[in-house]
PAZAMI-948775 format. One record per residue (C-alpha): residue number from 1; x, y, z. Coordinates in nm, 4 decimals. Layout:
# PAZAMI-948775
(NUM,(X,Y,Z))
...
This chain:
# PAZAMI-948775
(1,(6.3879,9.4590,6.1849))
(2,(6.2277,9.7245,5.9639))
(3,(6.2021,10.0843,6.0835))
(4,(5.8226,10.0550,6.1047))
(5,(5.8454,9.7499,6.3292))
(6,(6.1134,9.9168,6.5389))
(7,(5.8989,10.2281,6.5806))
(8,(5.6000,10.0153,6.6770))
(9,(5.8075,9.8268,6.9298))
(10,(5.9356,10.1473,7.0854))
(11,(5.5877,10.2941,7.0975))
(12,(5.4445,9.9823,7.2588))
(13,(5.7158,9.9807,7.5193))
(14,(5.6667,10.3509,7.5859))
(15,(5.2869,10.3594,7.6102))
(16,(5.1711,9.9990,7.6293))
(17,(4.9296,9.8892,7.8980))
(18,(5.0616,10.1197,8.1639))
(19,(5.3126,10.1031,8.4444))
(20,(5.3247,9.9880,8.8030))
(21,(5.5742,10.1395,9.0467))
(22,(5.7640,10.2973,8.7595))
(23,(5.8044,9.9837,8.5473))
(24,(5.5977,9.8186,8.2728))
(25,(5.3301,9.5905,8.4139))
(26,(5.4661,9.3118,8.1994))
(27,(5.7811,9.3073,8.4148))
(28,(5.5798,9.1849,8.7132))
(29,(5.4164,8.9138,8.5033))
(30,(5.7630,8.7929,8.4022))
(31,(5.8795,8.8273,8.7627))
(32,(5.5957,8.6094,8.8932))
(33,(5.6268,8.3545,8.6115))
(34,(6.0012,8.3146,8.6618))
(35,(5.9623,8.3063,9.0405))
(36,(5.7224,8.0121,9.0180))
(37,(5.9298,7.8389,8.7504))
(38,(6.2397,7.8643,8.9688))
(39,(6.0261,7.7517,9.2635))
(40,(5.9484,7.4322,9.0758))
(41,(6.3048,7.3852,8.9469))
(42,(6.4901,7.4335,9.2744))
(43,(6.2120,7.2673,9.4690))
(44,(6.3073,6.9384,9.3046))
(45,(6.6791,6.9946,9.2356))
(46,(6.7993,6.9609,9.5942))
(47,(6.5721,6.6633,9.6564))
(48,(6.6860,6.4770,9.3462))
(49,(7.0050,6.3079,9.4656))
(50,(6.8614,6.2286,9.8088))
(51,(6.5521,6.0773,9.6455))
(52,(6.7586,5.8544,9.4152))
(53,(7.0003,5.7317,9.6829))
(54,(6.7573,5.6956,9.9759))
(55,(6.4326,5.5885,9.8082))
(56,(6.5333,5.4075,9.4900))
(57,(6.8653,5.3002,9.6476))
(58,(7.0882,5.4171,9.3636))
(59,(7.4571,5.4049,9.4401))
(60,(7.6170,5.7463,9.4918))
(61,(7.7887,5.7157,9.1539))
(62,(7.4675,5.6229,8.9703))
(63,(7.2822,5.9078,9.1399))
(64,(7.5537,6.1539,9.0412))
(65,(7.5290,6.0355,8.6817))
(66,(7.1576,6.1163,8.6667))
(67,(7.2039,6.4543,8.8368))
(68,(7.4929,6.5461,8.6067))
(69,(7.3174,6.4449,8.2849))
(70,(6.9968,6.6230,8.3855))
(71,(7.1646,6.9453,8.5022))
(72,(7.3945,6.9496,8.2003))
(73,(7.1016,6.9227,7.9604))
(74,(6.9023,7.1849,8.1497))
(75,(7.1766,7.4409,8.0832))
(76,(7.2414,7.3308,7.7240))
(77,(6.8914,7.3035,7.5729))
(78,(6.7965,7.6716,7.6250))
(79,(7.0336,7.7429,7.3357))
(80,(6.8002,7.5497,7.1059))
(81,(6.4842,7.6886,7.2661))
(82,(6.6096,8.0427,7.2192))
(83,(6.6925,7.9838,6.8526))
(84,(6.3513,7.8305,6.7811))
(85,(6.1785,8.1233,6.9479))
(86,(6.3846,8.3786,6.7556))
(87,(6.3323,8.2098,6.4204))
(88,(5.9775,8.0770,6.4504))
(89,(5.7623,8.0797,6.7629))
(90,(5.8283,8.4107,6.9263))
(91,(5.8910,8.4360,7.2974))
(92,(5.5327,8.4253,7.4249))
(93,(5.4430,8.0989,7.2518))
(94,(5.7750,7.9428,7.3509))
(95,(5.7138,8.0277,7.7176))
(96,(5.3598,7.8873,7.7044))
(97,(5.4752,7.5630,7.5422))
(98,(5.7710,7.5258,7.7759))
(99,(5.5528,7.5981,8.0764))
(100,(5.3042,7.3263,7.9750))
(101,(5.5842,7.0704,7.9434))
(102,(5.7232,7.1762,8.2815))
(103,(5.3851,7.1369,8.4534))
(104,(5.3459,6.7847,8.3208))
(105,(5.7041,6.6911,8.4068))
(106,(5.6889,6.8198,8.7627))
(107,(5.3576,6.6463,8.8287))
(108,(5.5017,6.3162,8.7000))
(109,(5.7853,6.3630,8.9519))
(110,(5.5254,6.3079,9.2242))
(111,(5.4838,5.9436,9.1071))
(112,(5.7054,5.7636,9.3587))
(113,(5.6210,5.4011,9.2913))
(114,(5.7377,5.1380,9.5402))
(115,(6.0434,5.2002,9.7527))
(116,(6.3442,4.9904,9.6533))
(117,(6.4257,4.6875,9.8689))
(118,(6.7797,4.5782,9.9521))
(119,(6.8723,4.2158,10.0260))
(120,(7.2128,4.1711,10.1900))
(121,(7.4640,3.9093,10.0761))
(122,(7.4169,3.5869,10.2740))
(123,(7.0416,3.6367,10.3126))
(124,(6.8133,3.3368,10.2574))
(125,(6.5101,3.4383,10.0540))
(126,(6.1764,3.3573,10.2160))
(127,(5.9990,3.4166,9.8855))
(128,(6.0951,3.4455,9.5201))
(129,(6.2106,3.7846,9.3947))
(130,(6.2329,3.9288,9.0422))
(131,(6.5405,4.1327,8.9534))
(132,(6.5266,4.4526,8.7468))
(133,(6.6345,4.2610,8.4354))
(134,(6.3485,4.0128,8.4764))
(135,(6.5528,3.7277,8.6271))
(136,(6.3662,3.5358,8.9001))
(137,(6.5531,3.4092,9.2062))
(138,(6.3669,3.1237,9.3793))
(139,(6.2654,3.1171,9.7438))
(140,(6.5204,2.9469,9.9708))
(141,(6.8180,3.0788,9.7689))
(142,(7.1143,3.2085,9.9675))
(143,(7.2309,3.5328,9.8071))
(144,(7.6003,3.5537,9.7216))
(145,(7.5949,3.9323,9.6801))
(146,(7.3813,4.2327,9.7654))
(147,(7.0631,4.2564,9.5579))
(148,(6.8449,4.5643,9.5133))
(149,(6.4928,4.5437,9.3731))
(150,(6.3681,4.8720,9.2259))
(151,(6.0336,4.9798,9.0844))
(152,(6.1349,4.9784,8.7170))
(153,(5.8062,5.1260,8.5925))
(154,(5.8238,5.4163,8.8380))
(155,(6.1811,5.4865,8.7306))
(156,(6.0774,5.4993,8.3648))
(157,(5.8117,5.7543,8.4596))
(158,(6.0741,5.9429,8.6607))
(159,(6.3118,5.9684,8.3656))
(160,(6.0279,6.0834,8.1397))
(161,(5.9506,6.3516,8.3995))
(162,(6.3124,6.4692,8.3816))
(163,(6.2927,6.4736,8.0011))
(164,(5.9773,6.6879,8.0087))
(165,(6.1323,6.9289,8.2575))
(166,(6.4539,6.9539,8.0578))
(167,(6.2818,7.0315,7.7269))
(168,(6.0377,7.2654,7.9040))
(169,(6.3203,7.4662,8.0595))
(170,(6.4810,7.4830,7.7158))
(171,(6.1786,7.6695,7.5799))
(172,(6.0896,7.8804,7.8837))
(173,(6.4164,7.9852,8.0465))
(174,(6.5865,8.1880,7.7691))
(175,(6.2682,8.3497,7.6445))
(176,(6.1177,8.4778,7.9678))
(177,(6.4440,8.6673,8.0252))
(178,(6.4406,8.8072,7.6727))
(179,(6.0843,8.9351,7.7181))
(180,(6.2032,9.1507,8.0093))
(181,(6.4545,9.3217,7.7825))
(182,(6.1872,9.3791,7.5162))
(183,(5.9659,9.5663,7.7628))
(184,(6.2030,9.8649,7.7675))
(185,(6.3163,10.0928,7.4824))
(186,(6.6835,10.0392,7.3980))
(187,(6.8235,10.3348,7.5938))
(188,(6.5735,10.3239,7.8808))
(189,(6.7584,10.3963,8.2060))
(190,(6.5150,10.1686,8.3938))
(191,(6.6358,9.8549,8.2143))
(192,(6.9026,9.7568,8.4687))
(193,(6.6633,9.8138,8.7581))
(194,(6.4036,9.6022,8.5786))
(195,(6.6453,9.3138,8.5423))
(196,(6.7407,9.3489,8.9087))
(197,(6.3742,9.3099,9.0057))
(198,(6.3448,9.0114,8.7720))
(199,(6.6638,8.8574,8.9160))
(200,(6.5170,8.8879,9.2651))
(201,(6.2180,8.6852,9.1454))
(202,(6.4548,8.4016,9.0580))
(203,(6.6081,8.4038,9.4026))
(204,(6.2824,8.4465,9.5928))
(205,(6.1458,8.1394,9.4134))
(206,(6.4642,7.9428,9.4777))
(207,(6.4811,8.0386,9.8458))
(208,(6.1200,7.9566,9.9318))
(209,(6.1068,7.6373,9.7231))
(210,(6.4226,7.4829,9.8646))
(211,(6.2944,7.5348,10.2164))
(212,(5.9337,7.4245,10.1631))
(213,(5.9751,7.1457,9.9081))
(214,(6.2843,7.0128,10.0823))
(215,(6.1153,7.0019,10.4213))
(216,(5.7937,6.8536,10.2850))
(217,(5.9668,6.5909,10.0718))
(218,(6.2061,6.4683,10.3399))
(219,(5.9505,6.4841,10.6219))
(220,(5.6261,6.3518,10.4715))
(221,(5.7296,6.1821,10.1487))
(222,(5.9187,6.2591,9.8308))
(223,(5.6007,6.2826,9.6256))
(224,(5.4762,6.5685,9.8430))
(225,(5.7904,6.7729,9.7851))
(226,(5.7912,6.7081,9.4110))
(227,(5.4166,6.7645,9.3963))
(228,(5.4454,7.1063,9.5624))
(229,(5.7124,7.1990,9.3063))
(230,(5.4655,7.1010,9.0334))
(231,(5.1910,7.3134,9.1859))
(232,(5.4335,7.6061,9.1792))
(233,(5.4863,7.5618,8.8062))
(234,(5.1124,7.5442,8.7430))
(235,(5.0709,7.8767,8.9263))
(236,(5.3497,8.0227,8.7145))
(237,(5.1848,7.9125,8.3903))
(238,(4.8449,8.0451,8.5009))
(239,(5.0083,8.3776,8.5893))
(240,(5.1683,8.4069,8.2465))
(241,(4.8500,8.3119,8.0613))
(242,(4.6530,8.5703,8.2597))
(243,(4.9161,8.8399,8.2158))
(244,(4.9878,8.8006,7.8426))
(245,(4.7927,9.1166,7.7712))
(246,(5.0493,9.3204,7.9617))
(247,(5.3305,9.2218,7.7241))
(248,(5.1957,9.4657,7.4637))
(249,(5.2650,9.2338,7.1720))
(250,(5.6410,9.2540,7.2252))
(251,(5.6851,8.8782,7.2593))
(252,(5.5139,8.7775,6.9360))
(253,(5.6835,8.6030,6.6388))
(254,(5.8915,8.8362,6.4221))
(255,(5.7369,8.6802,6.1072))
(256,(5.4014,8.5266,6.2036))
(257,(5.3211,8.4370,5.8425))
(258,(5.6100,8.1874,5.8425))
(259,(5.4428,7.9822,6.1168))
(260,(5.1474,7.9139,5.8865))
(261,(5.3609,7.7764,5.6042))
(262,(5.3403,7.4015,5.5478))
(263,(5.6310,7.1958,5.6807))
(264,(5.5233,6.8298,5.6936))
(265,(5.2195,6.7589,5.4793))
(266,(4.9226,6.9297,5.6460))
(267,(5.1339,7.0297,5.9486))
(268,(5.2446,7.3929,5.9482))
(269,(5.5811,7.5123,6.0825))
(270,(5.4482,7.6127,6.4224))
(271,(5.3057,7.2711,6.4946))
(272,(5.6125,7.1092,6.3397))
(273,(5.8203,7.2779,6.6100))
(274,(5.5866,7.1501,6.8827))
(275,(5.5832,6.8010,6.7319))
(276,(5.9618,6.7970,6.6990))
(277,(5.9990,6.8957,7.0648))
(278,(5.7616,6.6198,7.1735))
(279,(5.9448,6.3635,6.9601))
(280,(6.2753,6.4792,7.1087))
(281,(6.1547,6.3631,7.4503))
(282,(6.2580,6.0093,7.3591))
(283,(6.6160,6.1161,7.2917))
(284,(6.6279,6.3290,7.6076))
(285,(6.4776,6.0409,7.8093))
(286,(6.7732,5.8321,7.6932))
(287,(7.0302,6.1052,7.7559))
(288,(6.9300,6.1709,8.1177))
(289,(7.0215,5.8066,8.1766))
(290,(7.3472,5.8333,7.9764))
(291,(7.5803,6.0819,8.1407))
(292,(7.8862,5.9807,7.9290))
(293,(7.6985,6.0700,7.6092))
(294,(7.5967,6.4086,7.7511))
(295,(7.9503,6.4798,7.8714))
(296,(8.1030,6.3888,7.5357))
(297,(7.8558,6.6084,7.3498))
(298,(7.9298,6.9002,7.5835))
(299,(8.3064,6.8637,7.5338))
(300,(8.2726,6.8408,7.1575))
(301,(8.0297,7.1314,7.1183))
(302,(8.2329,7.3566,7.3465))
(303,(8.5491,7.2844,7.1477))
(304,(8.3686,7.3636,6.8231))
(305,(8.2231,7.6857,6.9696))
(306,(8.5548,7.8134,7.1055))
(307,(8.7487,7.7193,6.7937))
(308,(8.4798,7.8701,6.5713))
(309,(8.4672,8.2019,6.7576))
(310,(8.8444,8.2433,6.7551))
(311,(8.8567,8.1545,6.3847))
(312,(8.5818,8.4090,6.3159))
(313,(8.7781,8.6773,6.5025))
(314,(9.0891,8.5950,6.2971))
(315,(8.9021,8.6266,5.9681))
(316,(8.6737,8.9126,6.0739))
(317,(8.8691,9.1870,5.8928))
(318,(9.0247,8.9665,5.6279))
(319,(8.8808,9.1005,5.3021))
(320,(8.9708,8.7882,5.1072))
(321,(8.8229,8.5714,5.3825))
(322,(9.0422,8.2853,5.2589))
(323,(9.3106,8.2414,5.5223))
(324,(9.3934,7.8819,5.4287))
(325,(9.6464,7.8331,5.7083))
(326,(9.4020,7.9476,5.9760))
(327,(9.1365,7.7120,5.8437))
(328,(9.3866,7.4257,5.8389))
(329,(9.4835,7.4945,6.1987))
(330,(9.1140,7.5064,6.2878))
(331,(9.0539,7.1642,6.1402))
(332,(9.3608,7.0040,6.2956))
(333,(9.3056,7.1384,6.6469))
(334,(8.9331,7.0612,6.6426))
(335,(9.0048,6.7073,6.5213))
(336,(9.2677,6.6544,6.7907))
(337,(9.0245,6.7837,7.0525))
(338,(8.7555,6.5405,6.9388))
(339,(9.0046,6.2523,6.9330))
(340,(9.1015,6.3437,7.2882))
(341,(8.7377,6.3389,7.3970))
(342,(8.6548,6.0124,7.2181))
(343,(8.9611,5.8412,7.3667))
(344,(8.7938,5.8527,7.7049))
(345,(8.9854,6.1443,7.8528))
(346,(8.7116,6.3510,8.0088))
(347,(8.9453,6.6128,8.1529))
(348,(8.7966,6.9294,8.0120))
(349,(9.1195,7.1248,8.0555))
(350,(9.2990,6.9002,7.8085))
(351,(9.0398,6.9473,7.5379))
(352,(9.0310,7.3217,7.5844))
(353,(9.4082,7.3676,7.5760))
(354,(9.4501,7.1322,7.2832))
(355,(9.2006,7.3297,7.0778))
(356,(9.3327,7.6731,7.1697))
(357,(9.7087,7.6331,7.1363))
(358,(9.7227,7.6434,6.7573))
(359,(9.4802,7.9325,6.7281))
(360,(9.6267,8.1572,6.9915))
(361,(9.9867,8.0989,6.8891))
(362,(9.9209,8.1551,6.5210))
(363,(9.6793,8.4397,6.5794))
(364,(9.9171,8.6504,6.7853))
(365,(10.1870,8.6084,6.5205))
(366,(9.9706,8.6565,6.2131))
(367,(9.6501,8.8322,6.3060))
(368,(9.6774,9.0307,6.6287))
(369,(9.3673,9.2460,6.5783))
(370,(9.1479,9.3948,6.8489))
(371,(8.8717,9.1476,6.7673))
(372,(9.1062,8.8522,6.7915))
(373,(9.2633,8.9739,7.1168))
(374,(8.9308,9.0362,7.2881))
(375,(8.7873,8.7056,7.1685))
(376,(9.0859,8.5147,7.3073))
(377,(9.0431,8.6877,7.6449))
(378,(8.6718,8.6052,7.6427))
(379,(8.7421,8.2378,7.5695))
(380,(8.9935,8.2252,7.8577))
(381,(8.7331,8.3785,8.0897))
(382,(8.4655,8.1359,7.9728))
(383,(8.6979,7.8388,8.0187))
(384,(8.7861,7.9526,8.3722))
(385,(8.4177,7.9509,8.4675))
(386,(8.4135,7.5735,8.4301))
(387,(8.6437,7.5554,8.7327))
(388,(8.4211,7.7866,8.9351))
(389,(8.0894,7.6221,8.8503))
(390,(8.2308,7.2718,8.8953))
(391,(8.3156,7.3758,9.2524))
(392,(7.9985,7.5755,9.3093))
(393,(7.7643,7.3046,9.1802))
(394,(7.8755,7.0627,9.4499))
(395,(7.5821,7.2196,9.6355))
(396,(7.3132,6.9898,9.4893))
(397,(7.5563,6.6973,9.4824))
(398,(7.8249,6.6153,9.7361))
(399,(7.7361,6.9029,9.9708))
(400,(7.3755,6.7816,9.9976))
(401,(7.4884,6.4262,10.0770))
(402,(7.7447,6.5751,10.3177))
(403,(7.4643,6.7607,10.4970))
(404,(7.2599,6.4404,10.5123))
(405,(7.5374,6.2147,10.6391))
(406,(7.7922,6.4017,10.8499))
(407,(7.6389,6.7356,10.9485))
(408,(7.4854,6.7983,11.2901))
(409,(7.1506,6.9383,11.1724))
(410,(6.9721,6.9433,11.5077))
(411,(6.8163,7.2610,11.6427))
(412,(6.6675,7.2070,11.9857))
(413,(6.4210,6.9229,11.9501))
(414,(6.3947,6.9703,11.5740))
(415,(6.6147,6.9117,11.2729))
(416,(6.7004,7.0986,10.9542))
(417,(6.6532,6.8762,10.6486))
(418,(6.9612,6.8231,10.4322))
(419,(6.7982,6.9561,10.1152))
(420,(6.7033,7.2835,10.2873))
(421,(7.0637,7.4065,10.2986))
(422,(7.0438,7.4745,9.9251))
(423,(6.8297,7.7796,10.0092))
(424,(7.1340,7.9532,10.1586))
(425,(7.2680,8.0508,9.8170))
(426,(6.9507,8.2330,9.7142))
(427,(6.9181,8.3877,10.0602))
(428,(7.2711,8.5252,10.0544))
(429,(7.2256,8.6577,9.6988))
(430,(6.9197,8.8559,9.8102))
(431,(7.1236,8.9998,10.0977))
(432,(7.4473,9.0678,9.9109))
(433,(7.3604,9.1461,9.5462))
(434,(7.2925,9.5164,9.5984))
(435,(7.5889,9.5683,9.8387))
(436,(7.8227,9.4036,9.5867))
(437,(7.6924,9.6168,9.2999))
(438,(7.7351,9.9268,9.5167))
(439,(8.0860,9.8159,9.6134))
(440,(8.1995,9.8029,9.2485))
(441,(8.0566,10.1524,9.1892))
(442,(8.2265,10.2870,9.5027))
(443,(8.5611,10.1344,9.4060))
(444,(8.5226,10.2499,9.0454))
(445,(8.4797,10.6136,9.1471))
(446,(8.8133,10.5936,9.3287))
(447,(8.9928,10.4053,9.0542))
(448,(9.0244,10.0928,9.2704))
(449,(8.7770,9.8632,9.0963))
(450,(8.9430,9.5306,9.0043))
(451,(8.9554,9.4354,8.6373))
(452,(8.7205,9.1654,8.5079))
(453,(8.9926,8.8931,8.5121))
(454,(9.0807,8.9810,8.8734))
(455,(8.7144,8.9570,8.9717))
(456,(8.7043,8.6118,8.8107))
(457,(9.0130,8.5101,9.0085))
(458,(8.8613,8.6392,9.3326))
(459,(8.5404,8.4473,9.2623))
(460,(8.7247,8.1183,9.2062))
(461,(8.9399,8.1730,9.5169))
(462,(8.6284,8.2235,9.7287))
(463,(8.4832,7.8985,9.5935))
(464,(8.8014,7.7273,9.7104))
(465,(8.7837,7.8995,10.0495))
(466,(8.4278,7.7715,10.0902))
(467,(8.5611,7.4166,10.0875))
(468,(8.8375,7.5322,10.3174))
(469,(8.5664,7.6163,10.5719))
(470,(8.4405,7.2567,10.5562))
(471,(8.7955,7.1216,10.5904))
(472,(8.8471,7.3404,10.8966))
(473,(8.5083,7.2442,11.0393))
(474,(8.5999,6.8761,11.0205))
(475,(8.8776,6.9382,11.2742))
(476,(8.6182,7.0481,11.5324))
(477,(8.3621,6.7647,11.5353))
(478,(8.0793,6.7511,11.7879))
(479,(8.0647,6.4861,12.0587))
(480,(7.8731,6.2679,11.8139))
(481,(8.1549,6.3053,11.5598))
(482,(7.9565,6.5316,11.3254))
(483,(8.0321,6.8771,11.1847))
(484,(7.8512,7.1857,11.3137))
(485,(7.6093,7.3560,11.0718))
(486,(7.7911,7.6900,11.0892))
(487,(8.0728,7.5546,10.8710))
(488,(7.8365,7.4619,10.5872))
(489,(7.6640,7.7994,10.6198))
(490,(8.0051,7.9678,10.5902))
(491,(8.0850,7.7572,10.2833))
(492,(7.7629,7.8702,10.1136))
(493,(7.8371,8.2331,10.2072))
(494,(8.1812,8.2168,10.0446))
(495,(8.0472,8.0391,9.7367))
(496,(7.7759,8.3025,9.6965))
(497,(8.0163,8.5953,9.7351))
(498,(8.2332,8.4240,9.4738))
(499,(7.9333,8.3917,9.2437))
(500,(7.8603,8.7640,9.2758))
(501,(8.2204,8.8407,9.1768))
(502,(8.2040,8.6199,8.8692))
(503,(7.8549,8.5539,8.7315))
(504,(7.7054,8.9008,8.6650))
(505,(8.0484,9.0336,8.5702))
(506,(8.0956,8.7459,8.3259))
(507,(7.7624,8.7982,8.1537))
(508,(7.8518,9.1632,8.1085))
(509,(8.1970,9.0700,7.9735))
(510,(8.0400,8.8489,7.7061))
(511,(7.8388,9.1412,7.5702))
(512,(8.1391,9.3781,7.5796))
(513,(8.4200,9.1557,7.4491))
(514,(8.2328,8.9644,7.1811))
(515,(8.2223,9.0759,6.8175))
(516,(7.8787,9.2272,6.7582))
(517,(7.7739,8.9784,6.4928))
(518,(7.8264,8.6777,6.7209))
(519,(7.7152,8.8039,7.0640))
(520,(7.4405,8.5416,7.0816))
(521,(7.6828,8.2632,6.9905))
(522,(7.9266,8.3891,7.2534))
(523,(7.6517,8.3934,7.5162))
(524,(7.5566,8.0434,7.4102))
(525,(7.9183,7.9375,7.4592))
(526,(7.9090,8.0835,7.8111))
(527,(7.6058,7.8716,7.8988))
(528,(7.7523,7.5671,7.7244))
(529,(8.0553,7.5965,7.9527))
(530,(7.8149,7.6133,8.2470))
(531,(7.6429,7.2984,8.1204))
(532,(7.9764,7.1164,8.0974))
(533,(8.0606,7.2203,8.4519))
(534,(7.7492,7.0367,8.5746))
(535,(7.8769,6.6992,8.4563))
(536,(8.2301,6.7849,8.5694))
(537,(8.0865,6.8669,8.9139))
(538,(7.9114,6.5331,8.9489))
(539,(8.2187,6.3447,8.8298))
(540,(8.4156,6.5224,9.1002))
(541,(8.1463,6.4298,9.3533))
(542,(8.1994,6.0621,9.2739))
(543,(8.5411,6.0905,9.4367))
(544,(8.3557,6.0917,9.7683))
(545,(8.1067,5.8159,9.6830))
(546,(8.0185,5.6152,9.9931))
(547,(7.9567,5.2376,9.9664))
(548,(7.5911,5.1380,9.9731))
(549,(7.6327,4.8477,10.2135))
(550,(7.6596,5.0756,10.5166))
(551,(7.9973,4.9335,10.6120))
(552,(8.1518,5.2829,10.6276))
(553,(8.1213,5.4451,10.9716))
(554,(8.0675,5.8151,11.0388))
(555,(8.4360,5.8921,11.0946))
(556,(8.5379,5.7276,10.7678))
(557,(8.2604,5.9033,10.5782))
(558,(8.3686,6.2399,10.7174))
(559,(8.7299,6.1651,10.6224))
(560,(8.6226,6.0802,10.2666))
(561,(8.4359,6.4079,10.2208))
(562,(8.7095,6.6115,10.3873))
(563,(8.9715,6.4649,10.1524))
(564,(8.7594,6.5665,9.8540))
(565,(8.7011,6.9169,9.9874))
(566,(9.0679,6.9692,10.0648))
(567,(9.1434,6.8746,9.7038))
(568,(8.8782,7.1203,9.5783))
(569,(9.0064,7.3913,9.8119))
(570,(9.3533,7.3779,9.6563))
(571,(9.2085,7.3626,9.3058))
(572,(9.0053,7.6774,9.3728))
(573,(9.2911,7.8647,9.5333))
(574,(9.5356,7.7603,9.2605))
(575,(9.3084,7.8368,8.9641))
(576,(9.2008,8.1688,9.1165))
(577,(9.5603,8.2712,9.1847))
(578,(9.6544,8.1828,8.8276))
(579,(9.3767,8.4061,8.6931))
(580,(9.5029,8.6967,8.9054))
(581,(9.8632,8.6365,8.7956))
(582,(9.7746,8.6461,8.4255))
(583,(9.5194,8.9268,8.4703))
(584,(9.7606,9.2003,8.3447))
(585,(9.7970,9.0109,8.0153))
(586,(9.4221,8.9549,7.9912))
(587,(9.3494,9.3187,8.0748))
(588,(9.5890,9.4272,7.8002))
(589,(9.4206,9.1867,7.5596))
(590,(9.0813,9.3451,7.6353))
(591,(9.2069,9.6534,7.4456))
(592,(9.0484,9.9209,7.6617))
(593,(8.7316,9.7298,7.7528))
(594,(8.6754,9.7283,8.1287))
């Protein structure tokens, strides 16, 4: 950025269109836009698996596949949306375009179609039926196996809705956050407070949406819940359009003249970006139905990102920049990692270790610089988050089905809907975020604040303890054989406290440990690891898949979930303990960075 542009930016942020309650007015526009966008996102997220399994009669495994592919793409595509905004569109136009796609996608979610019909094995058909693949079974036929007839057209619309939402989030999510940072001069002491206000908008939207949309969708019809989520997004887009004037030009393209250059015949570069995004909907429509392809891409890209960052740190101060051996090791380890992934082994730990062994071993012998050491620590921290988020993200998967199937949700004469429990995370964050931030400050003043790796370990341990609460709760069933709600509430409390130990601390660690020239790539790697954890989470959830034929009774279903949660409890406790054990080495490798 030239000095003139920088001065203009600072001046705009300083004077601009005025302030409200000590902050730029644009902050509140971003707050409201993000609140409504998160309202729409979470309003449908916790309904998604229930809708697929109860309305369209997907098997648990098939439902998990859709949830995993969708959630994984939602966290991965913002990397592309952010790059396109930085290079071409600017943040304002990216948010407007993403918001339009989101509105259309959420409204299409309200198209339910006909509810799926299940015919049990041994049934004699009273009329002819047409299977999903077009095969017709004549009336009078005795079925030899269970048959499910789904509304194929409605499902195609549903998957297109998911594609629109996914691409829309990719454009909106990274850029609305970046606008908040642009509203403040670089050294403005109000910046952290501004982001705290913005962060509260995310959680307010999540909390209200999960309660309202969940209750409406499960009580009156899925289309009502999804429709309300869509209305929320429309309000968010209207808010942003109305409030653009309060952004003081800080979200405009860095080089607006580039957008007018021709790209494809008469189509300029700006419209080429829009057209490319629209054309990409076909590929995304396919991917949300193809979880294995999404998972493989996540594994491969994460390996490339981690290997690339460590290689960059090894060569960062190498004047010749021709370390042949390092490059050879890079190629071999990356190739082995890809072979591992393509061979069908979807265990993320194997791919990560396989790719890191050569680098770390060689680097510490040959190239033990500060940049290399800090980058290795950062990659270990990023890899550990996959464990945490794979546990945490059971919330929209197995924990939602658990609430639906084995939890005693009655309150007096009423009942709490299963999807509504997802609001507990946002509710607890609003209650605990400030106390946790104050706790770190209080401990820091006394020299007691845990190091970043220890905080990560504590976060993962608490995720494990959350499942421990559900395991313990299963030993005290009600008279009806169900689990009391308090145990699920406790699980969400522990998961949220774990998140507050790990998530904000991790984002800060990325900015502090990364080499300055690749901070954005490092942050992208953080979110790519989060995306991978989404598919890992749903694959874990399949371990507690319940047969569709209803043959499993309540006791057996509870036993199935409890076995899974006991397994996850030990994984969380073990992985968290390991992080704490190796924390002295990681702290040393951070080279003075706290």
